[in-house]
C-alpha angles and dihedrals in degrees: 000000000000091000090054091051090049091051090061095054107122093008116148094202133035107218125160120177090343092308116123120216129202112268094239135100097272092043088054094051091044092051093049093051093046092048097042102035107011089243119139106207091195098071110162098243090062100053140061135182089264095052124095120217093260091056091049091053091046091053091048091054093045093051100039105024135002141295115210142166100210111148092231113051127186124258108269095030116134116242120211127201136192130214098013087142138002098264095172092040096227096127094244134109095245105112115117126202099012102145140030139187142163124258110241100178146335121222129212091267092056095255110150118211111205135182118224144147120257128188094237105033101029119215107358147137127266137167140236133182116194092189088063106023095162097051125091092191132008119234113300095343114123095207120097110240097186119031120210109256100173138022113195107225103208126118091242098045124034098150123129121247114220128225092247091054093051097043116127107171149306125254139195129196090219128067 
């Protein structure tokens, strides 16, 4: 699973068995699961016209596997985020399940490395530490422990929001 996610890093197109997937975060996760496990996370009973791809994947995990908020996930778990962009365009931080990625690893300090697709950088790695969600770096360490996932673009607020601050939950397709 993780090896499949790694193989997509830097990819311009998401194609599995001749099937092309949208080049967005949910398309990436869907393509990885189909390629690695033969599981289509977009089964009809879990989606609706109002649902975004992240919500459909979340519902799949909730119905077939588990959703959890443990600080140390397993490799291959799905990570869900809220408020990574203003989906409803109301200027408030009130948008749930807006981004998704796949956990690649967890280090001894609890920093989670995850693979996801961003609009600007494409399919890439980023980090999150739920023990220190408000910290970009820890002490003298050079490594980033919480990547920036959103910058609010308003005159009054141009601060970055870190992955640990926007975290919602982890999911697995297996119980």
